[in-house]
C-alpha angles and dihedrals in degrees: 000000000000096000092070096252121125126242111245116226113249113272099023120101113236093242092054091049090050090053091050093047091049092047096047095237135110134242127236131191113232090250093054092045091052091049090054093045090053090049090052093239098111136053117204123213117195110209097186123111117279097257091054091047091050091050090063136320143173108290109263095010120151113238107230110158108206111224117234095238127074093226092056090045092054092051091054097050095085091052094055092050091049094048098047101034113070103148097346135359112263125217105279132196126195124214131190135171104288151320094298097051117101097194095095090048090053092046094048091049090049091050091054091050091046092057106262105154094208121031129167141178119218103234114235093012122225091333089065091041091056092043089055089055093237120159122269133199128218123212145112128293120228129359098358095077138344118262112274093032094108134089121278113221139175123236098274093047091045093056091053097043121110118235118260121261096224122085106182129188101245 
């Protein structure tokens, strides 16, 4: 555009795109994120609290509850980098509860600062994931079981599933 403003990609609200631009990370729709997860080119990190993770998360996602304070968030950055980066850092996408949550924005910004070459935020969070009818997995967060050790279910099965008994400490 000639007025110096930037065109916003279809489907992303302007405010969300401004946050991503300021943070140095990209945005993905839930459908695109799922396609990349299935292709093995994207790791997903769920930054919601353990009970929310256990109630349904992106299949294979790493449970990494983001603390509410900046100091605690800074102390956890090194751990995320160590867990996800064996030989090289993969593309990583962060997901939180919904469009109004800022946890995934904070996590994506931290990942950029920490040295992740490719960081994304899943636009709309798990609310958008559910709305898209994408599969979810149920399982504990933290020491009870490794991420991806849960049961993958479709939307109808998910709605009828009981919550898990484990509430780990991420």
